[in-house]
C-alpha positions, -999 to 999 in steps of 0.1 A, spaced: 377 -422 -886 350 -435 -863 348 -413 -828 318 -412 -799 309 -376 -793 283 -352 -781 271 -325 -799 251 -314 -766 249 -327 -728 225 -351 -721 214 -388 -713 234 -415 -728 215 -411 -759 228 -375 -767 261 -395 -775 268 -404 -815 288 -428 -834 300 -412 -863 328 -398 -888 355 -371 -880 385 -362 -894 413 -376 -879 435 -349 -862 468 -342 -869 493 -339 -848 511 -304 -838 550 -305 -830 543 -313 -792 516 -343 -802 525 -375 -810 494 -395 -831 480 -421 -817 458 -452 -836 438 -463 -804 437 -494 -796 415 -497 -763 395 -469 -743 382 -470 -710 349 -460 -692 352 -441 -660 327 -423 -642 336 -387 -648 329 -393 -683 293 -394 -675 293 -363 -658 308 -341 -688 285 -360 -711 260 -354 -688 270 -319 -681 262 -323 -642 302 -308 -636 301 -275 -657 331 -274 -678 334 -256 -711 335 -278 -743 338 -274 -780 313 -292 -800 317 -317 -816 329 -330 -781 350 -365 -784 341 -383 -750 371 -403 -729 401 -393 -705 423 -429 -718 436 -445 -744 463 -471 -749 473 -477 -787 503 -475 -810 522 -441 -818 515 -439 -857 533 -402 -862 555 -380 -836 550 -338 -843 589 -325 -851 598 -311 -814 591 -351 -802 623 -372 -796 621 -396 -769 588 -419 -783 596 -427 -824 569 -444 -844 558 -478 -836 554 -475 -797 524 -485 -777 519 -465 -748 490 -453 -727 478 -418 -714 454 -405 -689 436 -371 -681 422 -361 -722 394 -349 -729 401 -320 -703 413 -283 -708 413 -283 -740 427 -318 -747 407 -334 -771 388 -370 -755 397 -400 -762 369 -427 -777 381 -420 -815 400 -444 -838 430 -417 -834 438 -392 -807 463 -372 -808 478 -367 -775 508 -345 -760 539 -360 -757 537 -352 -720 510 -372 -713 522 -408 -727 535 -435 -711 550 -469 -729 534 -492 -723 556 -526 -708 559 -557 -729 539 -588 -722 509 -562 -710 478 -556 -734 464 -524 -744 430 -535 -721 450 -541 -690 469 -510 -695 435 -486 -705 420 -505 -677 450 -491 -649 454 -456 -664 436 -432 -646 423 -454 -614 458 -468 -611 476 -434 -610 447 -421 -588 461 -448 -564 493 -446 -567 494 -405 -559 469 -409 -529 494 -436 -509 522 -425 -521 521 -387 -526 501 -382 -502 490 -406 -470 530 -417 -475 518 -453 -463 546 -472 -447 552 -508 -446 538 -527 -418 507 -499 -416 471 -506 -419 448 -495 -443 410 -495 -448 400 -493 -482 356 -493 -489 350 -509 -520 379 -530 -529 367 -542 -566 361 -516 -584 381 -492 -604 398 -475 -576 395 -496 -547 414 -525 -566 440 -508 -574 447 -494 -542 449 -534 -524 471 -541 -547 495 -513 -546 488 -514 -507 498 -548 -504 526 -541 -529 538 -510 -505 539 -533 -473 508 -528 -459 480 -548 -441 448 -542 -460 409 -543 -449 384 -537 -478 345 -539 -480 323 -557 -513 285 -558 -512 284 -598 -518 305 -630 -509 318 -632 -546 335 -601 -544 348 -601 -509 364 -634 -525 380 -613 -554 392 -585 -526 410 -617 -509 421 -627 -544 438 -595 -552 459 -595 -519 433 -585 -491 437 -596 -454 405 -589 -446 372 -586 -465 336 -579 -450 309 -581 -469 288 -546 -460 256 -559 -469 257 -590 -437 284 -584 -414 295 -549 -393 321 -536 -408 330 -514 -378 329 -544 -354 350 -566 -384 378 -534 -381 380 -530 -343 389 -567 -340 416 -563 -370 427 -534 -362 426 -525 -324 449 -497 -326 431 -481 -347 434 -475 -391 467 -457 -399 451 -446 -438 418 -451 -443 408 -443 -481 369 -430 -488 349 -435 -523 314 -430 -505 302 -398 -517 292 -392 -478 310 -406 -456 301 -418 -414 334 -392 -400 318 -403 -367 327 -437 -374 359 -431 -394 374 -412 -368 369 -434 -338 381 -466 -362 417 -447 -373 451 -446 -350 463 -417 -338 481 -397 -361 463 -420 -386 455 -404 -430 425 -402 -444 419 -402 -484 386 -390 -497 382 -385 -535 341 -383 -539 312 -364 -530 312 -329 -546 278 -314 -534 284 -337 -498 286 -317 -468 285 -347 -443 288 -336 -399 327 -334 -394 337 -343 -361 364 -315 -351 374 -325 -317 380 -362 -318 399 -355 -356 428 -331 -340 430 -349 -305 438 -383 -324 465 -355 -346 449 -368 -376 451 -357 -411 429 -354 -445 434 -351 -481 411 -345 -506 422 -360 -541 412 -350 -571 432 -373 -600 430 -346 -628 447 -314 -608 478 -339 -610 504 -322 -634 518 -339 -660 551 -347 -639 535 -359 -613 517 -386 -634 548 -393 -648 561 -404 -615 530 -426 -604 528 -441 -640 565 -449 -636 552 -470 -607 531 -482 -624 548 -494 -653 572 -516 -630 545 -531 -611 525 -541 -642 558 -556 -658 566 -576 -627 533 -587 -625 527 -572 -595 496 -554 -603 463 -571 -622 438 -550 -639 404 -556 -632 383 -556 -662 345 -564 -662 336 -567 -700 347 -555 -734 326 -538 -760 331 -523 -793 330 -483 -794 306 -484 -814 286 -491 -783 300 -464 -767 265 -449 -753 252 -485 -737 286 -486 -720 279 -454 -707 245 -465 -694 258 -497 -676 288 -472 -658 257 -449 -646 236 -479 -632 264 -490 -615 276 -461 -601 250 -436 -597 223 -460 -595 244 -476 -573 228 -511 -584 267 -527 -583 265 -545 -614 297 -542 -627 329 -560 -610 358 -544 -627 357 -515 -662 345 -510 -687 368 -515 -717 360 -505 -754 378 -512 -787 374 -495 -821 
């Protein structure tokens, strides 16, 4: 089978597109013919070696997939050949990556794709969708009528947070770097989309939420906690999901006096059972037409190295060039 893999960590140039043996599923695995995969920032950090983790070479890249089951292990009863499925959290803890024509996936990580949903949309919502659902429901317990703020509402996670918060009945404030991206956020349901390059974000938030923000979803690697805590409502909750090496100052006094809560969210810590709960909600919203994927472009898997370069330029170099997910097709 064709696959995108590495023999060493490094720049995107270490990615090889070539032939590897097709995997054979164990009794608890399904062999999936991959129809679509996507690129996530975590893929860049693993490929570059920025996040040290044990890798067995050749190491197939990729966390997410969508495709069709072509073979099932002897111990599986609730999945059948022909089922269309999606999965995330591959390429870690000994699980092979997804950037290949075929992938052997433990059945616990597989979720059926609702009828009428494309492979590209399913895979583009997989990791980012589960991240958003876990943060909003499991951690923040977002309630109807509350106000939520999310930095970067046109990005992968941000666009899911905007949509899911609206589905859950919240009023949503978000930011974007251009007027076009702000308009895209409003199209996703945001009540207020602020161009952070031309507008005063704090002033706009205060005007919209004079009593404070109930849930603040932070995507920045170096959050300004002084500003954020001042904008939080009493008993406000804050989700942080970026900045492994970040050490920003934290206003302990104002934070505890307001009885606020701070949640760190690292989606890779979620168990298969926790992800199943999130995936069921995502599938329900997809089937109901309430949740949409934001895809910037679709490339062939043979261009995996170019896709990594594009994602790196947008995420690490902060060019903001991408307005949605990069999807690859074998």
